[in-house]
KEPAVEX-578784 format. One line per field, with one value per residue (C-alpha): residue number from 0; residue in one letter; chain; x negated, z, y negated. Coordinates in nm, 2 decimals. Example, Ala and Ser with C-alpha at 12.3 -4.5 7.8 and 13.67 -1.06 7.14 Angstrom:
<pts>
pos <- c(0	1)
code <- c(A	S)
unit <- c(A	A)
px <- c(-1.23	-1.37)
pz <- c(0.78	0.71)
py <- c(0.45	0.11)
</pts>
This chain:
<pts>
pos <- c(0	1	2	3	4	5	6	7	8	9	10	11	12	13	14	15	16	17	18	19	20	21	22	23	24	25	26	27	28	29	30	31	32	33	34	35	36	37	38	39	40	41	42	43	44	45	46	47	48	49	50	51	52	53	54	55	56	57	58	59	60	61	62	63	64	65	66	67	68	69	70	71	72	73	74	75	76	77	78	79	80	81	82	83	84	85	86	87	88	89	90	91	92	93	94	95	96	97	98	99	100	101	102	103	104	105	106	107	108	109	110	111	112	113	114	115	116	117	118	119	120	121	122)
code <- c(X	X	X	X	X	X	X	X	X	X	X	X	X	X	X	X	X	X	X	X	X	X	X	X	X	X	X	X	X	X	X	X	X	X	X	X	X	X	X	X	X	X	X	X	X	X	X	X	X	X	X	X	X	X	X	X	X	X	X	X	X	X	X	X	X	X	X	X	X	X	X	X	X	X	X	X	X	X	X	X	X	X	X	X	X	X	X	X	X	X	X	X	X	X	X	X	X	X	X	X	X	X	X	X	X	X	X	X	X	X	X	X	X	X	X	X	X	X	X	X	X	X	X)
unit <- c(A	A	A	A	A	A	A	A	A	A	A	A	A	A	A	A	A	A	A	A	A	A	A	A	A	A	A	A	A	A	A	A	A	A	A	A	A	A	A	A	A	A	A	A	A	A	A	A	A	A	A	A	A	A	A	A	A	A	A	A	A	A	A	A	A	A	A	A	A	A	A	A	A	A	A	A	A	A	A	A	A	A	A	A	A	A	A	A	A	A	A	A	A	A	A	A	A	A	A	A	A	A	A	A	A	A	A	A	A	A	A	A	A	A	A	A	A	A	A	A	A	A	A)
px <- c(-4.47	-4.37	-4.23	-4.06	-3.86	-3.77	-3.66	-3.45	-3.31	-3.18	-3.04	-2.83	-2.69	-2.64	-2.45	-2.20	-2.11	-2.03	-1.84	-1.63	-1.55	-1.44	-1.19	-1.08	-0.95	-0.70	-0.61	-0.50	-0.31	0.02	-0.09	0.12	0.41	0.63	0.98	1.20	1.52	1.76	1.96	2.32	2.41	2.77	2.73	2.55	2.17	1.97	1.64	1.45	1.07	0.88	0.57	0.30	-0.01	-0.28	-0.25	-0.53	-0.59	-0.21	0.05	0.30	0.55	0.91	1.18	1.30	1.62	1.83	2.07	1.96	1.71	1.42	1.39	1.10	0.99	1.01	0.81	0.59	0.44	0.15	0.04	-0.27	-0.01	0.33	0.48	0.80	0.92	1.22	1.41	1.75	1.95	2.35	2.37	2.23	1.90	1.74	1.46	1.30	1.03	0.80	0.52	0.24	0.34	0.03	-0.18	0.09	0.44	0.63	0.93	1.10	1.43	1.67	1.76	1.69	2.06	1.95	1.71	1.42	1.17	0.89	0.69	0.32	0.39	0.04	-0.02)
pz <- c(0.52	0.50	0.17	0.23	0.54	0.28	0.02	0.29	0.41	0.08	-0.03	0.31	0.25	-0.13	-0.05	0.25	-0.02	-0.28	-0.04	0.03	-0.28	-0.36	-0.09	-0.17	-0.51	-0.37	-0.08	-0.33	-0.58	-0.49	-0.53	-0.77	-0.95	-1.04	-1.23	-1.01	-1.11	-0.89	-1.05	-1.01	-0.70	-0.59	-0.81	-1.09	-1.16	-1.02	-1.19	-0.98	-0.92	-0.67	-0.56	-0.35	-0.22	0.05	0.31	0.58	0.51	0.57	0.21	0.21	-0.09	-0.15	-0.39	-0.66	-0.85	-1.09	-0.96	-0.58	-0.37	-0.32	0.00	0.18	0.34	0.68	0.71	0.53	0.56	0.37	0.33	0.06	-0.25	-0.08	0.04	0.21	0.20	0.43	0.37	0.42	0.14	0.10	0.47	0.45	0.57	0.27	0.25	-0.05	-0.06	-0.33	-0.42	-0.71	-0.99	-1.24	-1.26	-1.36	-1.24	-0.92	-0.83	-0.46	-0.32	-0.19	0.15	0.05	-0.16	-0.48	-0.71	-0.77	-1.02	-1.09	-1.37	-1.32	-1.49	-1.72	-1.82)
py <- c(0.30	-0.02	0.00	0.33	0.15	-0.13	0.12	0.30	0.01	-0.15	0.19	0.19	-0.15	-0.07	0.22	0.02	-0.23	-0.01	0.17	-0.13	-0.22	0.10	0.09	-0.27	-0.12	0.13	-0.11	-0.37	-0.11	-0.31	-0.65	-0.78	-0.90	-0.59	-0.56	-0.37	-0.17	-0.07	0.23	0.31	0.06	-0.02	-0.33	-0.16	-0.18	-0.46	-0.62	-0.83	-0.90	-0.78	-1.02	-0.91	-1.07	-0.97	-1.26	-1.24	-0.85	-0.78	-0.74	-1.04	-1.12	-1.17	-1.01	-1.27	-1.22	-1.47	-1.64	-1.57	-1.74	-1.54	-1.30	-1.31	-0.97	-0.94	-0.60	-0.41	-0.06	0.04	0.37	0.47	0.53	0.44	0.10	0.01	-0.34	-0.49	-0.81	-0.97	-1.08	-1.19	-1.06	-0.73	-0.58	-0.38	-0.14	-0.02	0.25	0.26	0.53	0.49	0.69	0.57	0.28	0.05	0.20	0.27	0.50	0.52	0.45	0.16	0.25	0.62	0.64	0.44	0.57	0.22	0.20	-0.06	-0.18	-0.41	-0.74	-0.78	-1.11)
</pts>
């Protein structure tokens, strides 16, 4: 009887551990550096790097563009396969929404007006 209890307890904790590990994988999909392309803006196409990391369980990061100081995200809303990042650059409040397209690609829009794509930087 003791062996059965020990076996069931071990199985219970193994199930919880595997379930927790699976959740961590899906919640960290966006954690990475991404090459972002904003298409057909009034200034033309814009390329930048979006840096995302998990700090204290929440996404944080910044947008980096050549010739401009990095812009830290003021807010990030996160869903299972979708995020929206908010930041201020050159006096404008910006939001970009991205959805997971596949394991290494994002698609979305800048302010709901301009197409945006992202591709994971793999080192």
